[in-house]
C-alpha positions in Angstrom: -32.5 116.9 -214.4 -30.5 116.0 -211.2 -31.8 113.9 -208.3 -30.0 113.0 -205.1 -30.6 110.0 -203.0 -32.1 107.6 -205.6 -31.5 103.9 -205.0 -33.6 102.7 -207.9 -34.7 104.2 -211.3 -37.2 102.6 -213.7 -37.2 103.8 -217.3 -40.3 102.8 -219.4 -40.7 103.5 -223.1 -43.8 103.7 -225.2 -42.2 100.9 -227.3 -39.0 99.0 -227.6 -35.8 101.2 -227.5 -32.1 100.4 -228.0 -29.8 100.5 -224.9 -26.1 100.2 -224.4 -23.4 100.1 -221.7 -19.8 101.3 -222.4 -20.7 101.6 -226.1 -21.8 97.9 -226.3 -25.3 97.5 -227.7 -27.3 95.2 -225.5 -30.5 94.8 -227.5 -33.9 96.5 -227.3 -36.0 96.9 -224.2 -39.4 98.3 -223.3 -38.3 99.2 -219.7 -35.0 99.2 -217.7 -34.5 99.0 -213.9 -31.3 100.6 -212.8 -30.2 100.0 -209.2 -27.5 102.0 -207.3 -25.0 99.6 -205.6 -22.4 101.7 -204.0 -20.2 98.8 -202.8 -20.4 96.9 -206.1 -17.0 98.0 -207.4 -13.8 98.8 -205.6 -11.4 101.2 -207.4 -7.7 101.3 -206.5 -6.2 104.5 -207.6 -2.4 104.9 -207.4 
């Protein structure tokens, strides 16, 4: 599924589920809230 223009996404499980970022396990959660921060990271590409 593809959605344009989202600024916030909430994922709710029916129980605890494992989650990770960049391959690092960050524990178990029953819900996650993901925010879009377009200016949070500046990339410099040579």
